C-alpha positions in Angstrom: 25.3 -26.3 -103.4 28.0 -25.9 -106.1 31.6 -26.1 -105.0 32.3 -22.5 -106.2 29.3 -21.3 -104.1 30.6 -23.2 -101.1 34.0 -21.4 -101.5 32.3 -18.0 -101.8 30.4 -18.8 -98.6 33.7 -19.8 -96.9 35.4 -16.5 -98.0 32.5 -14.5 -96.6 32.6 -16.4 -93.3 36.3 -15.9 -93.0 35.9 -12.2 -93.4 33.1 -12.2 -90.8 35.4 -14.1 -88.3 38.3 -11.6 -89.1 36.0 -8.6 -88.4 34.6 -10.1 -85.2 38.1 -10.9 -83.9 39.3 -7.4 -84.6 36.3 -5.9 -82.8 36.7 -8.3 -79.8 40.0 -6.6 -78.8 38.1 -3.6 -77.7 35.2 -5.5 -76.0 34.7 -5.6 -72.2 34.9 -8.8 -70.3 31.2 -9.4 -70.0 30.6 -8.8 -73.7 33.5 -11.1 -74.6 32.1 -13.8 -72.3 28.8 -13.7 -74.1 30.5 -13.7 -77.5 32.7 -16.7 -76.5 29.5 -18.5 -75.3 27.7 -17.8 -78.6 30.8 -18.7 -80.7 31.2 -22.0 -78.8 27.5 -22.8 -79.3 27.8 -22.0 -83.1 31.0 -24.1 -83.3 29.3 -27.0 -81.6 26.3 -26.7 -84.0 28.7 -26.7 -86.9 30.6 -29.7 -85.5 27.3 -31.6 -85.0 26.2 -30.7 -88.6 29.6 -32.0 -89.9 29.2 -35.2 -88.0 25.6 -35.7 -89.2 26.6 -34.9 -92.8 29.5 -37.4 -92.5 27.2 -40.1 -91.1 24.5 -39.4 -93.7 26.9 -39.5 -96.7 29.5 -42.0 -95.4 29.1 -44.2 -98.5 29.7 -41.2 -100.8 32.8 -39.7 -99.0 36.3 -41.1 -99.2 37.2 -43.2 -96.1 39.8 -40.8 -94.8 37.3 -37.9 -94.9 34.8 -40.2 -93.1 37.4 -40.9 -90.4 38.1 -37.2 -90.0 34.5 -36.2 -89.8 33.8 -38.9 -87.2 36.7 -38.0 -85.1 36.3 -34.2 -85.3 33.5 -34.0 -82.7 35.5 -36.1 -80.2 38.6 -34.0 -80.6 36.7 -30.8 -80.2 35.0 -32.1 -77.0 38.4 -33.0 -75.6 39.9 -29.5 -76.3 36.9 -27.8 -74.8 37.2 -29.9 -71.6 40.8 -28.8 -71.3 39.9 -25.1 -71.9 37.1 -25.3 -69.2 39.6 -26.8 -66.7 42.0 -24.0 -67.4 39.3 -21.4 -66.8 38.3 -23.0 -63.5 41.7 -22.2 -62.0 41.9 -18.9 -60.2 45.6 -18.2 -59.5 47.5 -15.6 -61.5 50.3 -17.8 -62.8 47.8 -20.5 -64.0 45.6 -17.8 -65.6 48.6 -16.3 -67.5 49.6 -19.8 -68.7 46.0 -20.5 -69.7 45.9 -17.2 -71.7 49.1 -18.1 -73.4 47.8 -21.5 -74.2 44.6 -20.0 -75.6 46.7 -17.8 -77.9 48.7 -20.8 -79.1 45.5 -22.8 -79.5 43.9 -20.0 -81.6 47.0 -19.8 -83.8 47.0 -23.5 -84.3 43.3 -23.5 -85.1 44.0 -20.9 -87.8 46.9 -22.9 -89.2 44.7 -26.0 -89.2 42.0 -24.1 -91.1 44.6 -22.8 -93.6 45.8 -26.4 -94.2 42.2 -27.5 -94.5 41.6 -24.8 -97.1 44.6 -26.0 -99.1 43.1 -29.5 -98.9 39.7 -28.1 -100.0 41.3 -26.4 -103.0 42.9 -29.7 -104.0 39.6 -31.5 -103.5 37.7 -29.0 -105.6 40.2 -29.1 -108.4 40.4 -32.9 -108.2 36.5 -33.1 -108.4 36.5 -30.9 -111.5 39.2 -33.1 -113.1 37.3 -36.2 -112.3 34.2 -34.8 -114.0 36.3 -33.9 -117.1 37.7 -37.4 -117.2 34.2 -38.9 -116.8 33.0 -36.7 -119.6 35.9 -37.7 -121.9 35.2 -41.4 -121.2 31.5 -40.9 -121.9 32.3 -39.2 -125.2 34.8 -42.0 -126.1 32.3 -44.7 -125.4 29.3 -43.1 -127.2 31.2 -41.9 -130.2 
C-alpha cells in the first residue's frame, strides 16, 4: 500500500475512533463492557499484526523500529494486566482511583499516538526524500 494511502486509512480510522468515543459517553454499562471487550480484542489483533509484520520485515526496517515493534506487544500486555487488576478491586476509593488512572492512561495513549503520527510524518517525508536522492544518483550515473 502506498504511504499516502496508509495516511488516508489512518485519518479515517482516527475519525472512527473519535466518533465511537463520543458515542460511548451515552452508552449503558453493559454496552460499554461489550465495546471495551471488542476494542481490546481489536487492539490485540493489531498488536499481533504489528509484531508479525516487524518479525517478517526485520531486515528491511531500521533497528530502532524493529526494537519498538518487538517491545510493543510486551508493553501492551503489561498495561492490560494492570488494568485488569484495577478492575478486580471492588471498594469505592480504589474504583475511583482506577477510573482516574484510566483517564490518564487514555490521555497518554492519545499523546503517544500523536507523537507517533509526527514520527510517521517525518518517516514518510524522509522516504520520499530518499527516493528523490536515489533517482538523482541513478540519473547521474547513467548520464
